[in-house]
TILO-75840 format. One record per residue (C-alpha): y, z, x; residue in three letters. Coordinates in steps of 0.1 Angstrom, whole numbers, plus 5000, padded with zeros to 4 digits. Layout:
<sites>
SITE    Y    Z    X code
SITE    Y    Z    X  ALA
...
</sites>
This chain:
<sites>
SITE    Y    Z    X code
SITE 2309 3378 3573  MET
SITE 2308 3354 3600  ASP
SITE 2291 3318 3587  PHE
SITE 2298 3300 3621  SER
SITE 2275 3265 3625  LYS
SITE 2240 3272 3631  ASN
SITE 2243 3311 3625  ALA
SITE 2218 3328 3602  PHE
SITE 2219 3363 3585  VAL
SITE 2189 3383 3574  ALA
SITE 2189 3411 3545  VAL
SITE 2169 3441 3550  GLY
SITE 2151 3462 3523  ASP
SITE 2181 3485 3520  ASN
SITE 2202 3456 3512  ASP
SITE 2217 3461 3550  LYS
SITE 2230 3430 3565  ARG
SITE 2221 3422 3600  GLU
SITE 2242 3396 3617  LYS
SITE 2220 3371 3644  PHE
SITE 2247 3366 3670  GLU
SITE 2247 3335 3690  ASN
SITE 2215 3324 3671  VAL
SITE 2207 3285 3672  THR
SITE 2182 3265 3652  LEU
SITE 2160 3261 3682  GLY
SITE 2160 3302 3687  GLU
SITE 2149 3310 3652  CYS
SITE 2112 3319 3655  ASP
SITE 2104 3332 3618  GLU
SITE 2120 3333 3586  ILE
SITE 2126 3360 3562  LYS
SITE 2137 3361 3527  ILE
SITE 2174 3369 3525  GLY
SITE 2181 3345 3553  MET
SITE 2214 3328 3543  GLN
SITE 2231 3294 3555  VAL
SITE 2263 3279 3543  ARG
SITE 2250 3243 3534  SER
SITE 2221 3221 3524  GLU
SITE 2221 3203 3559  GLU
SITE 2219 3238 3575  GLU
SITE 2193 3249 3549  ALA
SITE 2171 3218 3558  TYR
SITE 2178 3223 3594  SER
SITE 2168 3259 3592  LEU
SITE 2133 3250 3578  TYR
SITE 2127 3221 3598  ASN
SITE 2132 3236 3632  GLU
SITE 2108 3263 3623  TYR
SITE 2084 3237 3610  ALA
SITE 2083 3215 3643  LEU
SITE 2077 3245 3664  LYS
SITE 2047 3254 3642  ARG
SITE 2035 3218 3642  GLY
SITE 2042 3204 3607  PHE
SITE 2067 3181 3589  SER
SITE 2088 3188 3558  ILE
SITE 2103 3168 3530  ARG
SITE 2130 3177 3502  LYS
SITE 2117 3186 3470  ALA
SITE 2129 3204 3438  VAL
SITE 2166 3204 3432  LYS
SITE 2179 3224 3402  ARG
SITE 2215 3219 3392  GLU
SITE 2241 3234 3365  TYR
SITE 2270 3214 3355  ASN
SITE 2265 3193 3387  GLY
SITE 2263 3222 3410  VAL
SITE 2234 3228 3428  ILE
SITE 2217 3264 3420  ARG
SITE 2184 3260 3437  GLN
SITE 2166 3240 3463  ARG
SITE 2131 3236 3477  GLU
SITE 2118 3224 3508  PHE
SITE 2080 3217 3513  VAL
SITE 2054 3210 3539  CYS
SITE 2051 3173 3540  SER
SITE 2014 3175 3530  LYS
SITE 2024 3192 3497  GLN
SITE 2007 3179 3465  GLY
SITE 1988 3148 3460  PHE
SITE 1996 3110 3459  LYS
SITE 2002 3097 3427  GLU
SITE 1974 3075 3411  PHE
SITE 1978 3039 3416  GLU
SITE 1967 3009 3396  ASP
SITE 1939 2993 3415  PRO
SITE 1950 2960 3400  SER
SITE 1983 2959 3416  ASN
SITE 1975 2944 3450  VAL
SITE 1999 2954 3477  LYS
SITE 2002 2939 3510  LYS
SITE 2004 2969 3530  TYR
SITE 1986 3004 3521  HIS
SITE 2001 3034 3538  ASN
SITE 1977 3064 3549  LEU
SITE 1973 3092 3523  ASP
SITE 1986 3122 3542  VAL
SITE 1986 3147 3511  ARG
SITE 1964 3177 3511  THR
SITE 1979 3198 3482  GLY
SITE 1995 3223 3509  CYS
SITE 2013 3250 3490  ARG
SITE 2037 3260 3519  ALA
SITE 2073 3259 3508  ARG
SITE 2108 3275 3511  ILE
SITE 2132 3281 3480  ARG
SITE 2170 3287 3484  PHE
SITE 2192 3303 3457  ASP
SITE 2229 3291 3460  VAL
SITE 2254 3314 3449  LYS
SITE 2291 3312 3460  ASN
SITE 2284 3283 3484  ASN
SITE 2259 3307 3501  ILE
SITE 2223 3295 3504  TRP
SITE 2198 3325 3507  SER
SITE 2162 3321 3509  VAL
SITE 2147 3335 3479  SER
SITE 2109 3324 3484  HIS
SITE 2089 3315 3513  PHE
SITE 2053 3307 3514  ASN
SITE 2038 3300 3550  ASP
SITE 2001 3296 3540  THR
SITE 1989 3258 3549  HIS
SITE 1955 3242 3543  ASN
SITE 1957 3220 3574  HIS
SITE 1958 3219 3609  GLU
SITE 1990 3220 3630  PHE
SITE 2001 3193 3656  ALA
SITE 1995 3202 3690  THR
SITE 2025 3201 3714  PRO
SITE 2018 3168 3728  GLU
SITE 2016 3153 3689  LYS
SITE 2045 3167 3674  ARG
SITE 2066 3141 3685  CYS
SITE 2051 3119 3655  ASN
SITE 2062 3146 3629  LEU
SITE 2083 3126 3608  ARG
SITE 2108 3150 3600  SER
SITE 2113 3155 3636  GLY
SITE 2122 3120 3643  ARG
SITE 2155 3112 3643  LYS
SITE 2176 3085 3663  VAL
SITE 2206 3105 3679  LEU
SITE 2241 3092 3679  PRO
SITE 2239 3090 3717  ALA
SITE 2207 3073 3718  HIS
SITE 2217 3049 3691  GLY
SITE 2247 3037 3709  ASN
SITE 2224 3032 3740  ILE
SITE 2201 3009 3721  ILE
SITE 2226 2990 3702  SER
SITE 2245 2983 3734  THR
SITE 2212 2971 3752  MET
SITE 2200 2951 3724  VAL
SITE 2236 2932 3720  SER
SITE 2231 2924 3757  SER
SITE 2199 2905 3750  GLY
SITE 2175 2933 3759  ILE
SITE 2147 2935 3736  LYS
SITE 2141 2966 3714  GLU
SITE 2109 2976 3729  THR
SITE 2125 2975 3766  LYS
SITE 2157 2994 3753  SER
SITE 2129 3021 3738  TYR
SITE 2111 3022 3773  SER
SITE 2144 3026 3792  PHE
SITE 2151 3056 3770  LEU
SITE 2115 3071 3775  SER
SITE 2118 3069 3811  LYS
SITE 2154 3084 3812  GLU
SITE 2144 3114 3791  LEU
SITE 2112 3121 3810  GLY
SITE 2087 3107 3785  GLY
SITE 2082 3095 3748  ALA
SITE 2076 3131 3738  ASN
SITE 2112 3136 3747  ASN
SITE 2129 3107 3731  VAL
SITE 2128 3121 3693  GLY
SITE 2117 3091 3677  PHE
SITE 2090 3062 3676  SER
SITE 2092 3025 3687  ARG
SITE 2089 3017 3648  ARG
SITE 2120 3041 3645  ASP
SITE 2138 3020 3671  CYS
SITE 2131 2987 3655  HIS
SITE 2142 3001 3620  ASN
SITE 2173 3014 3635  PHE
SITE 2183 2982 3650  VAL
SITE 2174 2962 3615  GLN
SITE 2197 2988 3598  THR
SITE 2225 2985 3623  LYS
SITE 2223 2947 3622  ARG
SITE 2224 2946 3582  LYS
SITE 2256 2971 3583  GLU
SITE 2274 2948 3609  ILE
SITE 2269 2916 3589  MET
SITE 2302 2921 3570  GLU
SITE 2305 2906 3535  ALA
SITE 2333 2888 3549  GLY
SITE 2317 2869 3576  ASP
SITE 2288 2860 3554  GLY
SITE 2312 2847 3527  GLN
SITE 2332 2826 3554  SER
SITE 2299 2808 3563  ILE
SITE 2292 2800 3526  ILE
SITE 2331 2789 3523  ASN
SITE 2327 2768 3555  HIS
SITE 2296 2750 3543  PHE
SITE 2308 2743 3507  LYS
SITE 2340 2727 3525  GLU
SITE 2317 2706 3548  LYS
SITE 2296 2696 3516  GLN
SITE 2333 2683 3498  SER
SITE 2341 2663 3528  GLU
SITE 2303 2649 3534  ASP
SITE 2282 2647 3504  PRO
SITE 2250 2645 3524  MET
SITE 2258 2677 3539  PHE
SITE 2230 2702 3532  PHE
SITE 2227 2741 3536  TYR
SITE 2205 2767 3525  SER
SITE 2208 2808 3528  VAL
SITE 2182 2833 3523  GLN
SITE 2191 2867 3516  VAL
SITE 2172 2901 3520  ASP
SITE 2163 2927 3493  GLN
SITE 2202 2942 3498  ASP
SITE 2215 2907 3490  ASN
SITE 2227 2901 3525  ARG
SITE 2222 2868 3547  ILE
SITE 2190 2868 3565  ALA
SITE 2184 2835 3573  ASN
SITE 2203 2801 3570  PHE
SITE 2200 2767 3578  CYS
SITE 2221 2735 3576  TRP
SITE 2224 2698 3584  THR
SITE 2251 2670 3579  ASP
SITE 2247 2635 3568  GLY
SITE 2249 2619 3605  ARG
SITE 2221 2643 3616  SER
SITE 2201 2630 3583  LYS
SITE 2206 2596 3593  LEU
SITE 2195 2603 3630  ASP
SITE 2163 2617 3616  TYR
SITE 2156 2586 3596  ASP
SITE 2159 2568 3631  SER
SITE 2143 2593 3656  PHE
SITE 2125 2619 3634  GLY
SITE 2088 2609 3643  ASP
SITE 2092 2634 3673  VAL
SITE 2107 2668 3668  VAL
SITE 2111 2699 3695  ILE
SITE 2117 2732 3681  PHE
SITE 2121 2760 3701  ASP
SITE 2133 2797 3694  THR
SITE 2147 2811 3731  THR
SITE 2182 2827 3725  TYR
SITE 2200 2853 3704  ARG
SITE 2233 2844 3707  THR
SITE 2256 2863 3685  ASN
SITE 2267 2897 3677  LYS
SITE 2241 2900 3651  TYR
SITE 2214 2892 3675  ASN
SITE 2203 2865 3650  LEU
SITE 2180 2840 3667  ILE
SITE 2194 2803 3673  TYR
SITE 2169 2778 3661  ALA
SITE 2178 2739 3666  PRO
SITE 2155 2711 3656  PHE
SITE 2161 2686 3684  VAL
SITE 2149 2649 3689  GLY
SITE 2152 2621 3714  ILE
SITE 2174 2590 3707  ASN
SITE 2171 2554 3717  HIS
SITE 2190 2564 3750  HIS
SITE 2165 2591 3758  TRP
SITE 2190 2616 3752  ASN
SITE 2188 2648 3730  ASN
SITE 2199 2643 3695  VAL
SITE 2203 2672 3670  LEU
SITE 2185 2672 3636  PHE
SITE 2194 2707 3622  SER
SITE 2202 2741 3632  CYS
SITE 2192 2779 3619  ALA
SITE 2198 2812 3625  PHE
SITE 2169 2834 3618  LEU
SITE 2169 2871 3615  SER
SITE 2133 2874 3628  ASP
SITE 2103 2855 3639  GLU
SITE 2078 2861 3612  THR
SITE 2055 2835 3595  THR
SITE 2073 2839 3566  GLN
SITE 2107 2832 3581  SER
SITE 2093 2800 3597  PHE
SITE 2075 2789 3565  ILE
SITE 2110 2793 3546  TRP
SITE 2128 2774 3574  LEU
SITE 2104 2744 3578  PHE
SITE 2102 2741 3539  GLU
SITE 2140 2737 3539  THR
SITE 2140 2716 3568  PHE
SITE 2118 2690 3551  LEU
SITE 2137 2695 3519  THR
SITE 2170 2683 3538  ALA
SITE 2152 2654 3554  MET
SITE 2136 2639 3521  GLY
SITE 2102 2653 3526  GLY
SITE 2094 2632 3556  ARG
SITE 2072 2648 3583  GLN
SITE 2074 2641 3621  PRO
SITE 2046 2626 3637  LYS
SITE 2046 2652 3666  SER
SITE 2065 2685 3667  ILE
SITE 2065 2704 3700  PHE
SITE 2068 2744 3699  THR
SITE 2060 2773 3723  ASP
SITE 2027 2792 3720  GLN
SITE 2037 2814 3692  ASP
SITE 2013 2826 3665  GLN
SITE 2037 2831 3634  ALA
SITE 2053 2797 3642  MET
SITE 2017 2781 3645  ALA
SITE 2009 2794 3611  ASN
SITE 2041 2782 3595  ALA
SITE 2034 2749 3610  ILE
SITE 1999 2746 3597  ASN
SITE 2010 2752 3561  MET
SITE 2040 2732 3561  VAL
SITE 2037 2705 3586  PHE
SITE 2003 2695 3575  SER
SITE 2006 2657 3581  GLU
SITE 2022 2664 3618  SER
SITE 2003 2668 3649  ARG
SITE 2014 2704 3664  HIS
SITE 2018 2702 3704  ARG
SITE 2024 2731 3727  LEU
SITE 2047 2732 3754  CYS
SITE 2028 2728 3788  LEU
SITE 2054 2746 3807  TRP
SITE 2050 2778 3788  HIS
SITE 2013 2774 3790  ILE
SITE 2017 2770 3829  SER
SITE 2037 2804 3829  LYS
SITE 2010 2822 3808  ASN
SITE 1982 2809 3829  ALA
SITE 2000 2825 3859  GLN
SITE 2000 2857 3841  LYS
SITE 1967 2858 3826  ASN
SITE 1946 2842 3855  LEU
SITE 1960 2864 3882  VAL
SITE 1935 2861 3913  GLY
SITE 1922 2829 3904  ILE
SITE 1952 2808 3894  TYR
SITE 1962 2805 3933  GLY
SITE 1928 2791 3942  VAL
SITE 1933 2754 3952  PRO
SITE 1903 2739 3936  ASP
SITE 1907 2758 3905  PHE
SITE 1944 2751 3901  ASN
SITE 1935 2712 3910  GLN
SITE 1910 2712 3882  ARG
SITE 1930 2733 3857  PHE
SITE 1961 2711 3861  ASN
SITE 1941 2677 3857  HIS
SITE 1930 2692 3822  CYS
SITE 1963 2704 3811  LEU
SITE 1985 2676 3822  TYR
SITE 1963 2648 3809  GLY
SITE 1945 2635 3840  GLY
SITE 1914 2629 3822  CYS
SITE 1910 2597 3808  SER
SITE 1893 2603 3779  ASN
SITE 1876 2635 3761  GLU
SITE 1844 2632 3778  MET
SITE 1859 2635 3811  GLU
SITE 1880 2664 3799  PHE
SITE 1849 2683 3788  GLU
SITE 1830 2676 3819  SER
SITE 1861 2687 3844  THR
SITE 1864 2718 3821  TRP
SITE 1828 2729 3822  SER
SITE 1825 2722 3862  LYS
SITE 1858 2745 3866  MET
SITE 1843 2771 3844  ILE
SITE 1808 2772 3862  GLU
SITE 1820 2769 3898  MET
SITE 1844 2800 3895  HIS
SITE 1823 2821 3869  ASN
SITE 1848 2823 3843  LEU
SITE 1825 2822 3814  LYS
SITE 1836 2857 3801  ASP
SITE 1873 2850 3806  ASN
SITE 1886 2857 3772  THR
SITE 1918 2842 3776  TRP
SITE 1905 2807 3790  LEU
SITE 1879 2806 3761  ASP
SITE 1908 2812 3733  LYS
SITE 1928 2785 3753  PHE
SITE 1901 2762 3753  TYR
SITE 1896 2768 3714  GLN
SITE 1930 2751 3709  ILE
SITE 1926 2725 3734  ARG
SITE 1939 2697 3708  GLU
SITE 1973 2711 3707  LYS
SITE 1979 2713 3745  TRP
SITE 1957 2686 3764  CYS
SITE 1973 2650 3762  PRO
SITE 1939 2637 3764  THR
SITE 1932 2645 3729  PHE
SITE 1964 2629 3713  ASN
SITE 1964 2596 3726  LEU
SITE 1964 2581 3689  ASP
SITE 1995 2598 3683  PHE
SITE 2032 2589 3690  PHE
SITE 2048 2617 3710  SER
SITE 2074 2599 3730  ALA
SITE 2051 2611 3760  LYS
SITE 2068 2648 3757  MET
SITE 2047 2674 3772  LYS
SITE 2071 2705 3766  SER
SITE 2101 2719 3749  THR
SITE 2124 2715 3778  GLN
SITE 2147 2692 3758  ARG
SITE 2153 2718 3730  SER
SITE 2156 2748 3757  GLU
SITE 2182 2726 3775  SER
SITE 2201 2724 3745  THR
SITE 2195 2761 3737  ASN
SITE 2210 2769 3774  SER
SITE 2242 2749 3766  VAL
SITE 2248 2770 3735  PHE
SITE 2237 2802 3752  HIS
SITE 2264 2795 3784  GLN
SITE 2291 2789 3754  ILE
SITE 2284 2816 3729  MET
SITE 2292 2854 3734  LYS
SITE 2275 2881 3717  THR
SITE 2311 2890 3704  SER
SITE 2314 2859 3683  MET
SITE 2310 2859 3647  SER
SITE 2284 2835 3629  LEU
SITE 2310 2812 3617  ILE
SITE 2325 2807 3653  GLU
SITE 2288 2800 3665  ASP
SITE 2285 2773 3638  ILE
SITE 2316 2758 3648  LYS
SITE 2306 2757 3684  PHE
SITE 2274 2738 3672  TYR
SITE 2292 2714 3656  GLU
SITE 2317 2707 3685  GLU
SITE 2285 2703 3706  LYS
SITE 2271 2680 3681  ALA
SITE 2301 2658 3680  ALA
SITE 2302 2657 3718  GLN
SITE 2265 2643 3719  MET
SITE 2272 2621 3693  ARG
SITE 2302 2607 3713  GLN
SITE 2278 2603 3743  ASP
SITE 2257 2582 3721  GLU
SITE 2284 2558 3711  ILE
SITE 2296 2555 3747  ASN
SITE 2258 2546 3756  GLU
SITE 2258 2519 3729  ASP
SITE 2290 2504 3742  PHE
SITE 2274 2502 3778  ARG
SITE 2243 2488 3763  CYS
SITE 2264 2461 3742  LYS
SITE 2288 2453 3769  ASN
SITE 2266 2451 3801  GLY
SITE 2232 2439 3812  ALA
SITE 2207 2452 3842  PRO
SITE 2215 2431 3873  ARG
SITE 2193 2404 3884  LYS
SITE 2171 2404 3854  VAL
SITE 2182 2370 3843  HIS
SITE 2168 2355 3874  LYS
SITE 2133 2366 3870  HIS
SITE 2135 2353 3833  GLY
SITE 2104 2358 3811  GLY
SITE 2094 2387 3795  ILE
SITE 2116 2411 3816  LEU
SITE 2146 2393 3806  SER
SITE 2136 2398 3771  HIS
SITE 2130 2431 3775  ALA
SITE 2165 2437 3790  ALA
SITE 2180 2420 3758  LYS
SITE 2160 2444 3733  VAL
SITE 2158 2478 3748  TYR
SITE 2187 2501 3755  THR
SITE 2192 2505 3792  LEU
SITE 2176 2537 3797  ALA
SITE 2142 2523 3782  LEU
SITE 2145 2491 3800  PHE
SITE 2145 2512 3831  GLY
SITE 2110 2526 3820  MET
SITE 2099 2491 3809  PHE
SITE 2111 2476 3844  GLU
SITE 2090 2504 3860  GLU
SITE 2059 2496 3842  GLU
SITE 2063 2458 3848  PHE
SITE 2066 2461 3886  ASN
SITE 2037 2487 3887  SER
SITE 2015 2461 3870  GLY
SITE 2026 2433 3896  MET
SITE 2000 2450 3922  GLY
SITE 1971 2453 3899  LEU
SITE 1941 2435 3903  ASN
SITE 1933 2417 3871  CYS
SITE 1898 2405 3865  VAL
SITE 1884 2388 3832  GLU
SITE 1851 2405 3822  THR
SITE 1844 2390 3789  ASN
SITE 1856 2368 3761  HIS
SITE 1847 2353 3731  CYS
SITE 1864 2324 3714  GLU
SITE 1904 2339 3715  ASP
SITE 1892 2374 3724  ASN
SITE 1895 2384 3759  PHE
SITE 1884 2416 3779  THR
SITE 1902 2423 3812  TYR
SITE 1895 2450 3839  SER
SITE 1924 2464 3859  LEU
SITE 1924 2485 3889  SER
SITE 1946 2492 3920  SER
SITE 1938 2499 3956  GLY
SITE 1953 2534 3955  GLU
SITE 1931 2547 3925  SER
SITE 1893 2542 3915  ARG
SITE 1901 2545 3880  ARG
SITE 1896 2512 3860  ILE
SITE 1914 2504 3826  HIS
SITE 1902 2481 3803  ILE
SITE 1924 2457 3783  VAL
SITE 1915 2437 3751  HIS
SITE 1937 2408 3742  SER
SITE 1937 2382 3716  ASN
SITE 1956 2350 3729  ARG
SITE 1959 2334 3697  ALA
SITE 1976 2362 3678  GLU
SITE 1991 2378 3712  LEU
SITE 1976 2411 3703  SER
SITE 1968 2434 3730  ILE
SITE 1952 2470 3736  CYS
SITE 1949 2490 3768  CYS
SITE 1925 2522 3771  ASP
SITE 1953 2543 3788  CYS
SITE 1971 2541 3754  LYS
SITE 2008 2542 3766  LEU
SITE 2019 2521 3737  PHE
SITE 2006 2542 3710  GLU
SITE 2021 2576 3725  THR
SITE 2054 2561 3739  LEU
SITE 2061 2530 3721  GLY
SITE 2063 2507 3753  LEU
SITE 2037 2483 3767  LEU
SITE 2019 2496 3798  CYS
SITE 2016 2481 3830  CYS
SITE 1980 2470 3824  HIS
SITE 1990 2451 3793  ALA
SITE 2022 2437 3810  LEU
SITE 1998 2422 3839  ARG
SITE 1978 2406 3814  VAL
SITE 2004 2392 3795  PHE
SITE 2017 2379 3827  LEU
SITE 1984 2364 3837  VAL
SITE 1983 2347 3805  ASN
SITE 2019 2333 3808  ASN
SITE 2036 2355 3779  VAL
SITE 2073 2352 3785  ASN
SITE 2083 2374 3758  HIS
SITE 2072 2409 3739  ILE
SITE 2054 2402 3708  PRO
SITE 2074 2415 3675  ASP
SITE 2048 2438 3670  GLU
SITE 2051 2456 3701  TYR
SITE 2088 2462 3701  ILE
SITE 2095 2497 3687  THR
SITE 2126 2497 3669  SER
SITE 2135 2532 3678  ARG
SITE 2140 2522 3715  TRP
SITE 2161 2491 3708  THR
SITE 2196 2487 3712  LYS
SITE 2197 2480 3672  ASP
SITE 2179 2513 3664  ALA
SITE 2203 2522 3641  LYS
SITE 2215 2489 3627  LYS
SITE 2199 2497 3592  ARG
SITE 2220 2528 3592  LEU
SITE 2251 2505 3599  CYS
SITE 2270 2520 3569  CYS
SITE 2287 2551 3586  SER
SITE 2284 2583 3575  VAL
SITE 2321 2584 3568  ASP
SITE 2315 2558 3540  SER
SITE 2299 2585 3522  PHE
SITE 2327 2608 3524  LYS
SITE 2343 2620 3493  SER
SITE 2367 2646 3480  ASN
SITE 2349 2652 3447  GLU
SITE 2325 2682 3444  LYS
SITE 2304 2669 3416  SER
SITE 2269 2669 3413  THR
SITE 2269 2632 3407  HIS
SITE 2286 2627 3440  VAL
SITE 2257 2647 3457  LEU
SITE 2232 2624 3441  CYS
SITE 2248 2593 3450  MET
SITE 2249 2605 3486  SER
SITE 2210 2607 3483  ASN
SITE 2205 2575 3468  LEU
SITE 2229 2557 3495  SER
SITE 2202 2564 3522  LEU
SITE 2174 2551 3501  CYS
SITE 2198 2518 3493  GLY
SITE 2202 2513 3530  ILE
SITE 2164 2510 3538  ASN
SITE 2158 2487 3508  VAL
SITE 2186 2462 3518  VAL
SITE 2173 2461 3555  ILE
SITE 2138 2456 3540  ARG
SITE 2149 2425 3519  LEU
SITE 2164 2411 3551  HIS
</sites>
């Protein structure tokens, strides 16, 4: 008897065997008692192919064994039986639909001498069958074939999203009905492959590397989160130098998750800041398996733990809801700001037909980029824009308006933000790593590339420190006064910004409008603009405040305040208006090098002492 693959045999009433020549699974339109196959896989395929043609799904049921050998096997309709009773007190996050109807349709195979014979077949159902166009949703018919899986894996590893990979297959095969699996199946396939690829050796090499770094640098910190299968899902790390940098420049943090840069398709997520030379500085780095709220909460809490719990004043991100939810929960003391560049791109996509209108574009950008001097002017400009272009029913603009405090600079004039308006700094850092890293790299190679880039950025900072200490801007000493003082205090990059403000103030009209004892009020304007700025000053205390709020947001005196100081012959910058993070001595209080904390000991005592060292430095500086 020929039991070639996918061939079935039927037994007649007289026990005469009739062979079905060249019969494939897809050609078997009916099932008869006595049909035989040679394995459990073929038995399942026989009933499944029949079920899919009829329009129902199947699942495995009873299996009877004797001494470890299968003697009988049943497959049933997926709607067989009823769902087991669940305790209502057990709160579940997700609730699956109840699809059971108590259907009695089933097939039973008896196994003897490795021959699987149909001994019972009930084809009576108590539910409707799926129509041909809906049969692609039948669960037992959804399967990612090896060829399709290879295509998806190749596309995803090349940086193409799962959804686009699925859409490509759908077009190539003539529609979603012909793909054989759903978008959710595609997602699950990619996640499964990613977990399989995450070899224990690579994961262990990461832990070993971090432990080695921690033995060299007691301030080194790392944290790893594993999934339910005890595989690495997310991990984050930072070293002692980055902690010290955060202590000096951690008031503004830019966080962006743009690139997936390794063979595991993990998300590269750096925390970036701005140092006293107006250059990027790396605070920490993480790799995430997904961009869910739970992953971001874990990452942000880990980051704060590493940095001693100190929250930034402002944190810039793109417009991601999961990220926003996590920030609201973890960074409760920080001002969350959205990247204006991303918003501008989203506006072009969501305001097709109106975004290109000059009048609308002018008003929209006036609101977006902080052209309004106060909240009242913003509200007026926004209302006129909505009314003039009949956009009251535009849902995107309405939702955008509801979060105006996160993107409009006018609503954030009292918060230090280093005058940032986008995550471009983080994206530029991401771009560097994207150019260097390859999808074939292991995670340990990615980590070492990050360390090399961090070392390069730190060397650049050292070079800039040297330039600032061993040189001064030309011709500044000739002017003397407040400009000369600024050249001695600020780094070269920040002095350039200060000098630009100083020169801009030289051409302003300054009129004293009111005074009471030592308190004076000035009105400043320029011939090019109708806008008038008001400056309040106390001559005795050398205090000053301008309504443009540049000092509050950037930490540098504005051209209006400098003009008033010039009028009052103030030749130096008052100490309270010198923001230490922009000065040449920004890191003077951290004069103890990270190297001084290094130790070969791996004891808990050393790790505790390293954390106390940073606190000790701050105490000593305050005493002086």
